BAMI-146514 format. One record per residue (C-alpha): x, y, z; residue in three letters. Coordinates in steps of 0.1 Angstrom, whole numbers, plus 5000, padded with zeros to 4 digits. Layout:
BEGIN
XYZala;...
***
This chain:
BEGIN
246358467012met;246658277044gln;247457947027ser;249858127004asn;251858257034tyr;251757927051thr;253057737021asn;255657987011asn;257158107044met;259757887061lys;258857847097leu;261457957122pro;263057657140arg;261257717174pro;257957697155leu;258757377136met;256057127145gly;253657417152glu;252257457117ala;248657437130ala;249257707156leu;251057927130phe;248157897106arg;245657997133arg;247958297141tyr;247958397104leu;244158367104gln;243858587135tyr;246058857119leu;244258847086his;240558807097leu;240358947132glu;242959217130arg;242259287093ser;245959327085phe;247059417050ser;249459187031glu;252359427037asn;251559457075thr;251259077078leu;254559037060asp;256259277084ala;254759107115tyr;255958767103leu;259458897097lys;259559047131asp;258358717146leu;261158547128ala;263658777146lys;262158687179leu;262258317172met;265858337160lys;266758497193phe;264958227212tyr;266757957192glu;270158117199asp;269458137236glu;267657807240gly;264357957251ile;260957797247asp;258558067233phe;255757937255arg;257757987287thr;259458317278ala;259658587306thr;259358957305thr;263058987314glu;263958767284gln;261858987261leu;263659287275gln;266959127267thr;265659067231phe;264759437229ser;268259527242ala;269959307216thr;267959477188leu;269359807201met;272759647203asp;272859577166val;271959927157gly;268159907151ile;266460237159ser;264060287188pro;261260347164arg;261860017146ser;262259837179ile;258959967190ser;257359837159arg;258959497163ile;257759477200leu;254259567188ser;254359247167gly;255659047197val;252859177219arg;250359077192thr;251758727191phe;251658677228tyr;248158817230lys;247058557205phe;248758277225leu;246858387256cys;243558407236leu;244258057224glu;244957937259lys;248457837248glu;249758057277met;248158157309met;250158477315lys;251258737289asp;254958817294pro;254459137274cys;252259307300glu;255159487316leu;257359497285leu;258359857278glu;259259997244ser;262360217240pro;261860597242ala;261660757208arg;263161087197gly;266761187204glu;267560977234his;271061017247leu;272360677260pro;273360637296asp;277060657302val;279060527332leu;281960727347thr;285360567350val;284760537387glu;281460357382glu;283160107358ile;285860047384asp;283159997411gln;281459727389leu;284759547382ile;285859567419asp;282459417429ala;283259087411ile;283558797436asp;287058667428met;286458357451thr;284158217424lys;285358017395ala;283958277370glu;285458577388gly;288458627366gln;286458557335arg;283958827345asp;286759077351arg;288059007316ala;284659047301ile;284059387316leu;287559517308glu;287259397272thr;283759547268leu;285059887281tyr;288559877265ser;287259787230cys;283759917229gly;282359587216leu;278759497210arg;277659217232val;277258987202ser;280759067191glu;282058987226leu;280258657227cys;281558557193ser;285158667201leu;287658387193arg;291058317206ile;292358317170ser;291058677168asp;293458797196leu;296758957189phe;297559047224leu;301359087219asn;300559347192glu;297859507213gly;294959437189phe;291859217185ile;289959127154arg;286159177156val;283559027134his;280859297133gly;277559357115lys;277359227080gly;280358997087lys;282659297084lys;285959267102glu;287759547120arg;290959567141leu;290559737175ile;293359837199pro;293059667233ile;294359827265ser;297259667285pro;294859627315arg;292359427294ala;295259217280val;296359137316gln;292859037326glu;292458817296leu;295858647302glu;294758577338leu;291458437325trp;293258207301phe;295158057330thr;291757967346asp;290257867312arg;293057607306asp;291757417336gln;288257377321leu;286857097300thr;285757277268ile;282957117247lys;283757027211pro;283057327188gly;283757577215his;287557537217glu;288257877201asp;285658077221ala;287358337244val;284558347270phe;282958017280val;280857887308ser;282957757337cys;280357477343arg;279257377308arg;282357457288gly;280357627260thr;280457977245lys;278658237267leu;275358367255ser;274258737255arg;271758667282ile;274558557305thr;276458877299ile;273359087306phe;272858887338his;276458937350ile;276159317346ile;272659327362lys;273959137393met;276959367396leu;274759677394cys;272659547422glu;275759477443ala;277159827438thr;273860017440gly;274360177406ile;270860277395arg;271660387360thr;270160167333ser;273259957326val;273559697299ser;276659567279pro;275959847254his;276460097282thr;280160007282phe;280260067245arg;278660417250his;281060487278ser;284060377257phe;283160617229ala;282260907252thr;285460877272his;287460867241leu;285761177228leu;286261357261glu;289961267259gly;290361427225gly;290061127202ala;289061197166asn;285361127158leu;286360937126arg;288760717146ala;285860637171ile;283560557142gln;286060307129glu;286560147163met;282860117168leu;282259977133gly;279660237124his;278660257087glu;277760627089glu;279460907108ile;276061037118gly;275560727141thr;278760817159thr;277861187162glu;275461117190ile;278561117212tyr;279061477204leu;275661547219his;276661347250ile;279961537253asp;278161877250arg;275561777275gln;278261677300arg;280061997294leu;276962197301arg;276362007333glu;279962077344gln;279562447336ile;276262467354met;277762297384glu;281062487386his;280562827370his;280763107396pro;277563267384arg;275662947390asn;277362887424leu;276163237435met;272563127427his;273162817448lys;274163037477gly;277762927476val;280263197487asp;
***
């Protein structure tokens, strides 16, 4: 069976030239771990997902860090993979790196501190409007990328985009005079999303800065590019921008690009938007996926009641 898998499965690009290592890994899974053919197949498919992520981000699998693996986990959540499925994928990632350490291909296992997402009905973290403003105001506008980063955060929050959708956003997808943008979502499905006047303003200011940059061939249509390299921004860069801003503002909530998407949907619902309209703007296939925001809304309502209802104030000793 090992040779059958080795011969028939196309190696992910980061493993090209690593056929011998890959064969030893298959042998390890089959003989030492006693994996069935179905389990082995699942592990190899999950490994392919990790290697595709590494290829997209220019990461060498032998030098990957815990933080980069956490970003990989976050991107799986970003494309709608369930916490249970992510936990299974990360189990395969841990097995792969355990094997690399056993083989002395790596000295330190980057998965030692890698956490799996919580299972069960987990309500995503949501930022308040004030917290979003704090993050945007914390951007250092003296830096070359300052206006770009303001436009990134405003677009994330205004349109509720996935980080992958933000990174692949093209200038030809923007209809700013009409107040819409075209988004290429999961399964190559397109949708039109309204964009706020404030986000339009930040984008127009960014384009003034962008016009001064030297853009690499093939990246001319990308909305968000590196100010130094002139290439389309990666998801890791967006995660890093937000992480640095959270540290600067002291916001301790677990914040990622997806947090802006959750905040977008929750604030729309609180403002009275129709759940079906939110579903279309988020690009959810099923209304059930969007209904999690009903739970968030109810939870926040309960917190408001518990904090401000006179009966609860009495128990707090407030006159």
